[in-house]
C-alpha positions as CSV (number, residue, x, y, z in Angstrom):
1,M,15.1,-4.3,9.9
2,N,15.4,-3.8,6.1
3,P,12.1,-5.0,4.8
4,R,11.8,-6.6,1.4
5,W,8.0,-6.9,1.4
6,Q,5.1,-4.8,2.6
7,A,1.7,-6.5,3.3
8,T,-1.5,-4.6,3.8
9,V,-4.2,-6.6,5.6
10,W,-7.8,-5.5,5.4
11,Y,-10.1,-6.5,8.3
12,R,-13.9,-6.1,8.4
13,V,-15.2,-4.0,11.2
14,A,-18.7,-2.8,12.2
15,D,-21.1,-1.3,9.7
16,G,-19.5,-2.8,6.6
17,Q,-16.3,-0.8,7.1
18,S,-12.8,-2.1,6.9
19,V,-9.5,-1.1,8.5
20,D,-6.2,-1.7,7.0
21,V,-3.0,-2.7,8.8
22,I,0.4,-2.5,7.2
23,H,3.2,-4.9,8.0
24,D,6.9,-4.5,6.8
25,L,8.3,-8.0,6.3
26,E,11.8,-9.4,5.8
27,E,10.5,-12.7,4.7
28,L,7.0,-13.6,3.4
29,E,6.6,-16.4,5.9
30,D,6.5,-13.7,8.6
31,L,3.1,-12.6,7.4
32,H,1.6,-15.8,8.9
33,D,2.6,-14.7,12.4
34,Y,1.1,-11.2,12.0
35,V,-2.2,-12.6,10.7
36,E,-2.4,-15.2,13.5
37,A,-1.6,-12.5,16.2
38,G,-4.2,-10.0,14.8
39,P,-8.0,-10.1,14.9
40,H,-9.7,-13.4,14.1
41,F,-8.5,-14.5,10.6
42,D,-12.1,-14.9,9.4
43,T,-12.4,-11.0,9.6
44,V,-9.6,-10.7,6.9
45,E,-11.1,-9.3,3.6
46,K,-8.0,-9.2,1.6
47,I,-4.2,-9.1,1.8
48,D,-2.0,-7.3,-0.7
49,V,1.8,-7.9,-0.8
50,I,4.3,-5.7,-2.6
51,R,8.0,-5.9,-3.1
52,V,9.9,-3.0,-1.6
53,N,13.6,-1.9,-1.5
54,H,14.5,-3.8,-4.7
55,V,16.6,-1.0,-6.4
56,D,18.8,-3.6,-8.2
57,G,15.8,-5.5,-9.6
58,A,13.0,-2.9,-10.0
59,T,12.9,-3.5,-13.7
60,L,14.0,-7.2,-13.8
61,T,11.7,-9.4,-15.9
62,V,11.0,-13.1,-15.5
63,G,13.0,-13.8,-18.7
64,Q,16.0,-11.8,-17.4
65,A,15.8,-13.5,-14.1
66,K,16.1,-17.0,-15.7
67,T,19.7,-16.0,-16.9
68,L,20.9,-15.0,-13.5
């Protein structure tokens, strides 16, 4: 697998603490399956998603992308 995205899901645990779980994703839609398979979704505090492995477009702007 060559992931394009990395998602970090933070879950609430005992005593006001949280635990983070990192998922490498090929497609954003795959995140749904990980969240559904994990602890109850009401324990999710937040989810951060970042783009990884984008060496060709690491500095691409929205304006530049419109001309592609």
